[in-house]
C-alpha positions in Angstrom: 27.3 -6.0 -14.6 28.2 -6.0 -10.9 29.0 -9.5 -9.8 27.0 -11.3 -7.1 28.7 -11.0 -3.6 31.1 -13.9 -3.1 29.9 -14.6 0.4 26.4 -14.7 -0.8 27.3 -17.1 -3.6 29.2 -19.4 -1.2 26.2 -19.5 1.2 23.7 -20.3 -1.6 26.0 -23.1 -3.0 26.3 -24.7 0.4 22.6 -24.7 1.1 20.9 -27.8 -0.4 17.5 -26.2 0.2 18.0 -23.6 -2.5 17.5 -24.7 -6.1 20.6 -25.0 -8.3 19.5 -22.5 -10.9 18.9 -19.6 -8.5 22.3 -18.0 -9.0 22.1 -18.0 -12.8 18.5 -16.6 -12.7 19.7 -13.5 -10.8 21.5 -12.4 -13.9 18.5 -12.7 -16.1 16.0 -9.9 -17.0 13.3 -9.3 -14.4 9.6 -9.5 -15.4 7.3 -6.5 -15.2 4.0 -6.9 -13.4 1.2 -4.5 -12.4 -1.9 -4.9 -10.4 -5.1 -3.4 -11.9 -7.5 -1.4 -9.8 -10.6 -3.6 -9.5 -13.0 -0.7 -9.9 -11.2 1.2 -12.7 -10.3 0.7 -16.4 -6.8 0.3 -17.8 -5.5 -0.9 -21.1 -2.6 -3.2 -21.6 -2.0 -5.5 -24.6 -0.3 -9.0 -24.8 -0.5 -9.5 -21.1 -0.5 -12.8 -19.1 -2.1 -13.3 -15.6 -0.3 -13.5 -12.3 -1.7 -16.9 -11.1 -2.1 -15.9 -7.4 -3.7 -12.5 -7.8 -7.1 -11.8 -9.3 -6.0 -8.4 -10.7 -2.3 -9.0 -11.4 -0.8 -9.2 -14.9 2.6 -9.5 -16.5 3.5 -7.0 -19.3 5.6 -8.0 -22.3 7.9 -5.0 -21.6 8.3 -2.2 -19.1 6.6 1.0 -20.3 7.1 4.5 -18.9 4.5 4.5 -16.2 5.3 8.2 -15.4 4.0 9.2 -18.8 0.7 7.3 -18.6 -2.1 9.5 -17.2 -4.0 6.3 -16.2 -1.2 5.5 -13.8 -1.7 8.9 -12.2 -5.4 8.2 -12.0 -4.9 5.2 -9.9 -6.0 2.7 -12.5 -3.2 0.3 -11.7 -0.1 -0.1 -9.5 3.3 -1.5 -10.6 4.1 -4.2 -8.1 6.4 -7.3 -7.9 4.3 -10.4 -8.7 5.5 -12.2 -5.5 4.2 -9.4 -3.3 0.7 -9.9 -4.9 0.5 -13.3 -3.1 -0.6 -11.2 -0.1 -4.1 -11.6 -1.6 -4.0 -15.3 -1.1 -2.7 -15.0 2.4 -5.3 -12.5 3.4 -8.2 -14.5 1.9 -7.0 -17.6 3.9 -7.6 -15.8 7.2 -10.8 -16.1 9.4 -11.6 -12.5 10.1 -14.4 -10.4 11.6 -16.7 -8.5 9.2 -14.8 -5.3 9.9 -11.1 -6.1 10.7 -8.6 -3.6 11.9 -5.5 -4.0 9.7 -2.1 -2.4 10.3 0.5 -2.3 7.5 3.5 -1.6 9.6 6.1 -0.5 7.0 3.8 0.3 4.2 5.6 2.7 1.8 5.5 3.1 -1.1 2.0 1.5 -1.0 1.9 -1.8 -3.0 0.7 -3.9 0.0 -1.6 -1.2 1.3 -3.4 -0.5 -2.0 -3.9 -4.3 -2.3 -5.2 -4.5 1.2 -7.6 -1.6 0.6 -9.0 -3.4 -2.4 -9.4 -6.6 -0.5 -11.2 -4.8 2.4 -13.4 -2.9 -0.1 -14.5 -0.4 2.5 -14.9 -3.0 5.3 -13.0 -2.4 8.5 -10.1 0.0 8.8 -6.7 0.1 7.2 -3.9 1.9 9.0 -0.9 2.2 6.8 2.3 3.3 8.8 5.7 4.3 7.5 8.6 5.3 9.8 10.3 7.4 7.1 8.6 10.8 6.7 9.4 11.4 3.1 8.3 7.8 2.1 5.2 8.3 4.2 4.2 11.1 1.9 4.5 8.8 -1.1 2.4 6.2 0.6 -0.2 8.8 1.3 -0.3 9.9 -2.3 -0.7 6.3 -3.6 -3.5 5.5 -1.1 -5.3 8.7 -2.0 -5.2 7.8 -5.6 -6.5 4.3 -4.8 -9.6 6.0 -3.6 -10.9 4.0 -0.5 -12.5 6.0 2.3 -11.4 3.7 5.2 -7.6 4.2 4.8 -5.4 6.2 7.2 -1.7 6.9 6.9 0.5 7.6 9.9 4.2 8.2 10.5 5.6 6.3 13.5 8.3 4.0 14.9 7.0 0.6 16.0 7.5 1.4 19.6 5.1 4.5 19.3 2.1 2.4 18.4 1.3 0.7 21.8 -2.0 2.6 22.1 -3.1 -0.1 19.7 -2.0 -3.0 21.9 -4.6 -5.8 21.6 -6.6 -4.0 18.9 -5.2 -5.3 15.6 -6.8 -8.2 13.7 -4.2 -8.3 10.9 -0.6 -7.0 11.2 1.4 -6.9 8.0 5.2 -6.7 8.5 7.2 -6.4 5.3 10.4 -6.3 7.2 13.6 -4.4 6.3 16.0 -7.0 5.0 19.2 -7.7 3.2 17.5 -7.5 -0.2 18.9 -10.6 -1.8 15.7 -11.1 -3.8 16.3 -7.8 -5.6 19.8 -8.6 -6.9 18.8 -8.8 -10.5 16.5 -5.7 -10.5 18.6 -3.5 -8.3 22.3 -3.9 -8.8 23.0 -1.5 -6.0 21.6 -4.1 -3.6 24.6 -6.3 -4.6 27.0 -3.6 -3.5 25.3 -3.0 -0.2 25.0 -6.6 0.8 27.4 -8.3 3.3 27.2 -11.1 5.8 27.4 -8.4 8.5 24.5 -6.4 7.1 22.4 -9.6 6.8 23.1 -10.4 10.4 22.1 -6.8 11.4 18.9 -7.1 9.5 18.0 -10.3 11.3 18.6 -8.7 14.7 16.5 -5.7 13.6 13.7 -8.0 12.5 13.7 -9.8 15.8 13.4 -6.5 17.6 10.6 -5.3 15.4 8.5 -8.5 15.8 9.0 -8.4 19.6 7.9 -4.8 19.7 4.7 -5.2 17.6 3.5 -8.6 18.7 1.5 -7.1 21.6 -0.5 -5.1 19.0 -2.4 -8.2 17.9 -5.6 -9.5 19.5 -5.9 -13.1 20.6 -6.8 -15.0 17.4 -5.4 -12.3 15.2 -2.8 -12.8 12.4 0.7 -11.7 11.6 1.6 -11.7 7.9 5.4 -11.5 7.6 7.4 -11.0 4.4 10.8 -10.1 3.1 12.6 -9.9 -0.2 15.6 -12.1 0.8 16.5 -15.8 0.6 18.3 -15.7 4.0 16.5 -18.2 6.4 17.8 -16.2 9.4 15.6 -13.3 8.2 12.7 -15.5 7.2 11.4 -18.7 8.9 13.9 -18.3 11.8 12.1 -15.1 12.8 8.8 -17.0 13.2 9.7 -20.3 14.8 10.2 -18.8 18.3 6.5 -17.8 18.4 5.5 -21.3 17.6 8.0 -23.1 20.0 6.9 -20.8 22.8 3.2 -21.6 22.0 2.3 -18.1 21.2 1.1 -18.8 17.7 0.3 -21.5 15.1 1.3 -21.5 11.5 -1.5 -20.4 9.1 -2.0 -22.8 6.2 -1.6 -21.0 2.9 -2.8 -22.1 -0.5 -0.1 -23.5 -2.8 0.6 -22.5 -6.4 3.0 -24.2 -8.9 6.6 -23.1 -8.5 6.3 -22.0 -4.9 8.7 -23.7 -2.4 7.6 -24.3 1.1 10.2 -23.1 3.7 12.3 -25.3 5.9 9.5 -25.6 8.6 6.4 -25.4 6.4 5.5 -21.9 7.7 5.4 -20.0 4.4 6.7 -19.9 0.8 9.8 -18.8 -1.0 9.5 -17.3 -4.4 12.7 -18.2 -6.3 13.1 -16.4 -9.6 14.2 -19.5 -11.4 10.9 -21.3 -10.4 8.3 -18.5 -10.7 7.9 -15.2 -12.6 8.8 -13.0 -9.6 11.7 -11.4 -7.9 12.9 -13.1 -4.8 10.3 -13.1 -2.0 9.3 -14.8 1.2 5.9 -14.7 2.9 4.3 -16.5 5.9 1.5 -16.0 8.4 1.0 -16.8 12.0 -2.3 -17.2 13.9 -1.9 -15.7 17.4 -3.1 -18.1 20.2 -1.6 -16.3 23.1 -4.2 -15.0 25.5 -4.5 -11.2 25.3 -6.3 -8.6 27.4 -6.5 -5.3 25.8 -5.0 -2.5 27.9 -7.0 0.1 26.2 -10.6 0.9 25.6 -11.7 3.2 22.8 -11.9 6.6 24.4 -14.9 8.8 24.1 -14.0 12.1 22.4 -16.1 14.9 21.0 -15.9 15.2 17.3 -17.8 17.8 15.3 -19.7 15.3 13.2 -22.0 15.7 10.2 -21.9 17.2 6.8 -22.2 21.0 6.5 -25.6 21.9 5.1 -24.1 23.9 2.2 -22.4 20.8 0.9 -25.3 18.4 1.0 -26.4 19.2 -2.5 -22.9 19.0 -3.9 -21.8 15.6 -2.6 -23.1 12.2 -3.7 -22.2 9.2 -1.5 -21.9 5.8 -3.1 -22.1 4.0 0.3 -22.9 4.9 3.9 -20.3 7.4 5.2 -19.7 9.4 8.4 -18.4 12.9 8.3 -16.4 14.9 10.8 -14.5 18.2 11.0 -11.1 18.9 12.4 -9.0 22.1 12.1 -11.1 23.5 9.3 -11.2 20.3 7.3 -14.1 18.0 6.5 -13.3 14.3 6.5 -15.4 11.2 5.6 -15.0 7.6 6.3 -17.1 4.5 7.0 -19.1 4.4 10.2 -16.9 1.6 11.6 -13.7 3.5 10.8 -15.1 6.5 12.6 -15.9 4.3 15.6 -12.3 3.2 15.8 -10.8 6.7 15.0 -10.8 7.9 18.7 -8.3 5.1 19.4 -5.9 6.3 16.8 -6.7 10.1 16.8 -3.4 11.1 18.6 -1.2 9.5 15.9 0.7 11.6 13.5 -1.4 11.4 10.4 -0.7 12.2 6.8 -4.1 10.9 5.6 -7.4 10.5 7.5 -10.0 8.6 5.5 -11.2 11.0 2.7 -10.3 14.7 2.9 -13.5 16.1 1.5 -13.2 19.8 1.7 -11.3 22.7 3.3 -13.1 25.6 4.9 -12.2 29.2 4.0 -13.8 32.4 5.0 -16.7 32.2 2.6 -17.2 28.6 1.7 -15.9 25.0 1.5 -13.5 24.2 -1.3 -13.1 20.7 -2.7 -10.0 18.7 -1.5 -7.8 16.8 -3.8 -9.0 13.4 -2.5 -12.2 14.1 -4.4 -10.5 13.5 -7.7 -10.0 9.8 -6.8 -12.7 9.0 -4.3 -14.7 5.8 -4.9 -17.1 6.3 -2.1 -18.0 10.0 -2.4 -18.4 12.1 -5.5 -18.4 15.9 -5.7 -20.8 17.2 -8.3 -18.4 19.3 -10.4 -18.3 19.9 -14.1 -15.9 17.7 -16.0 -13.5 18.6 -18.8 -12.0 15.7 -20.9 -8.5 16.3 -22.3 -6.3 14.4 -24.8 -3.0 12.8 -23.9 -0.8 15.8 -24.5 -3.0 18.1 -22.4 -3.2 15.5 -19.7 0.6 15.3 -19.3 0.9 19.1 -19.3 -1.7 19.3 -16.5 0.0 16.5 -14.5 3.2 18.5 -15.0 1.6 21.5 -13.3 1.0 23.7 -16.3 -2.0 26.0 -16.8 -3.4 27.2 -20.0 -6.1 29.4 -21.6 -9.6 28.0 -21.6 -13.0 29.6 -22.2 -15.3 28.3 -19.5 -17.4 29.6 -16.6 -15.6 30.3 -13.4 -15.4 27.6 -10.8 -13.8 24.2 -10.1 -13.6 21.4 -12.7 -12.4 17.8 -12.7 -10.0 17.0 -15.5 -10.5 13.5 -17.1 -8.4 11.5 -19.5 -10.1 8.5 -21.1 -13.1 9.3 -18.8 -11.0 8.9 -15.7 -10.4 11.7 -13.3 -6.7 12.8 -13.1 -6.8 16.4 -11.7 -8.7 19.3 -10.2 -8.5 22.9 -11.5 -10.1 26.2 -10.8 -11.2 28.3 -13.7 -10.6 32.0 -13.3 -11.5 34.3 -16.2 -9.9 32.9 -19.4 -7.4 30.7 -17.7 -7.3 28.1 -14.9 -5.2 27.5 -11.8 -3.7 24.0 -11.8 -4.4 22.6 -8.3 -2.4 19.3 -8.8 -0.1 19.0 -5.7 3.4 20.1 -6.4 5.0 16.9 -5.0 2.8 14.8 -7.2 3.7 16.5 -10.5 5.6 14.9 -13.4 9.0 16.6 -13.2 9.9 16.3 -16.9 7.7 15.8 -20.0 8.7 13.4 -22.8 10.5 15.0 -25.7 
């Protein structure tokens, strides 16, 4: 096993704040935890609950998630237990009925899928990711999670100032030196250095200064990292308090958590809780803010096409609009806010319902997973082997009337196909497909 970096060990040993057993715990096995979708079914045995998350569980061993069709159905999301504490932080905030939430560095989607569940179609969730390829993964995971008020964009922090003074909750999971991942990711040990940690701290300071104006007066910053370095954690937040720009948000306490050096947030030390290393805190913005921007008035082609009205069944009140031959749906509040963000580079806009071709509208893949809107298509239930083959992108011979079908496994939708003659076209997106099947 790759040894812990010597400079890291020396710093930890000299820091009386850090528990003595931390270093030895970084050479132990990491726990496996998943967060269940609150509106879907999944099946795990011999689990134990994550104390601070209503849907988090620990598994006795790590399964192959890739080969579980229910994972691809969005029935659960593998996530570090510490990161699930975001639920407790979010619930501690005093928010309007429809908050505008920005997850700044959201890929691969653990925090955003949790936020989507907590919002439960209230407000609007804008999930941003600076890295384009990671943003596609984020979009996939949010599509599979199924909420209609989620949007995914691809921007640097300095490209988001059209949102100045508009955000109620800003979640910043900052790029960091990764010390909390030393037992799960041995490469993190090789990449760590005092110099890299210092560079991360400088970068975090720059990011926070850039995005602070996005917050309304009375809004909240939720800040987290996966490092033990105080220069990347509480030291990033104390200037906002000393300059009287914000106050610390009181967070609920759970056994094993350790308050940071200034009482702003909590450390998750692996020797004290079942989690990888993690830090999280929240600030309540008190600085007076006047929004520079008003929501512009734009002309959208709104409404559902008449030919689709008999095919779609909404589970809650939705608003529909068309752009570039695509039909989208979201909540009425999200569509009110949409003109403010319309010029962003989107990978996902609410629910993509349908795409227009020359003769008709064809169902979009978001309809496989949508919680708010159902397309009335026939369903074909398949067994485990067939499910994996379909998720692998394979087609096969089937006797069935022509048209579109949802594929289900264990009564949960996993794919969309189009029956043609005695075979079907597999419409599962190429980039979402399982690359290799189990032997």
